[in-house]
N, C-alpha and C positions, 0 to 999 in steps of 0.2 A: 706502676703508676700508683699515683696517691689518689686519695680521695678528693682532694682539692683539683686535680687535673681532670678528674673524670667528670666532676660536677660542672667545670668550666667548659668541658668540651662539650657537653650535653646542652649547656646553655647556649652556646654558640650555633649548635646544630638547630635548636629550637628558632634562634633568631633567624637563621637562613632560611626555615621553612615558613615563616611568618612573612618574611620579605618578598618571596617569590611569588606567592599566589594569595591574594587578599581573602578569597573564599575557601580555602582549605588547600588540601593535597592536590597537586595538579597531576594529570597523566601525561606521558610522553605522546607524541604525535604517532610513533611506531606502534604502541600499544593500542591506540584508538583505531588505527588503520587495521591492525591485526584482528580486533573485535569485531569492526565493520565487515571484513572479508569472511570470518567465520560465521557471522549471522547470516550474511548473503548466501553462504553456502547451505546452511541450514534451511533457509526458506526455499531456496531453489530445490533443494532434496525433497521437500513436503510438495512443492507442486508436481515435481516428476512423479513421486509415489501416487499423489491424487489422480494424475492422468493415467497412469498404469493401471490404477484400480478401476477407474470409470471404463477404460477401453477394455479391460478383461470382462466386465459386465456387460458391455456392449457385444463382444464376441461370443458370451455365453448365451446371450437372448438370441442371436442369429444362429448359433448352433442348434439351439432348441427348436427353432423354426424349421430349419433345414431337415433335422431328425424327424418331425412330425410329417413334413413333406414327403419324405423318403418313405417313411410307413405308409402314407397314404397311397403313393404310387405303387408299392409293392402290394398292397391289398387291391388296387385297381387292376395290376397285373394277374394276380391270382383269380379275380372275378372274370376277367376277360378270357383266360386260358380255360376257366370251368364252362363258360359261355360257348366258347368254341368247340370244346369236347362234347357238349350236349348238342349243339347244332350239327355236329358231323356224326352223331350216332344214327344207326340205321332207321330207328323207329321216328325221329325227327325228319329225316330225308324223306320217309314214306308220307308223312303228315304233310310236308311242303309240297311234295308232287301231287297229292290228292287235292291241294287247295288250288293249283294251277290247271287242274283237269286230267291229270294222267290217272289209268286205272290200274289195278293189279293185275299182273299177267296170269292167266290160268291156262290149262292145259286145252281147254274147250275154246279159248280166245284165240289162241295161236293159229295162225294162218300159214300157207306157204306161200313166200314171195320169192319170185326169181327176177333176175334183171333180164331186160329185153333183148341184150345182145347174146345172152347164153341160149344154146340150142336146147330144145325141149327134150326131156328124156323120152326114149321110145315107150310107147304105152305097154303095158303088160297084156299079153294074151289071155284072154279071160274064157272061161269055160263058158261054151254055148247054153248050157243048162242052167247056169246059175244066174239068180234073178239079180238085177242091178239095184243097188241100194242109193238111198238119198245122199249118202255121204261121198259115194263114188262120183255122182253126178255134180256134186258141188266142187269137188278137187278138179274134175275137168273144167267146169265153167271158170274157176279161178286160173288154171292155166291157159285157157283160151283168152282171158282178159290180160294177161301179162304178155301175151305174144303179139297183141296188137301194137301198131306203131303208134307213138304219141303225136298230138296234133303240133302244129309249128308252136315254136317258142315265143312266149309273150315279151313285151318290152322289159319288163322288170327282170327276167331271168337271164338275160342276155348279159348286162352289166356285171352281175355277180359272178357269172362264169368269166367274163374278161378279167376281172379283178384276180380271180384265182389264177389265171393263166400268167397274169403278169408276174404275180407274186412267186410262181415256180419257176418262171423263166430267168428270175435273177439270179446270179452265181452265189454260191454259197461262200461267206467270209470266212 
């Protein structure tokens, strides 16, 4: 190709470009559609990433709240177990019994109590020349008191016994 042909070719191309679009080089509709689709995908990606970001922040806040709540519950559990162990200690049980009126059992305060239905033991044969002590007299008085038949039952005692009988008469499951 000669120079004249190349310059003639370029002049015709320039003339075609000027006649197609008055404002400059035009873009094809396919290129415009492709650019619009890519821009739309890019914007959608940014929205998706922002949504993921803020939801992860929300989950981390909820997770920290639950962790704090779990720690509080564990500390309450430890505190309650300690309180339970203290309450079940023998010294605390003694203090609680004293508050409601129980007294400590000693050898001097212990007495002999026999049920009314049981037969009294035969008294020992005492030596005739041995003097009677106050202690042996107190034991005999206590035995005599337990041998007496109790008076009629009060109205309050009868329903309690009836409830016990009803509970025991039911068959075991």
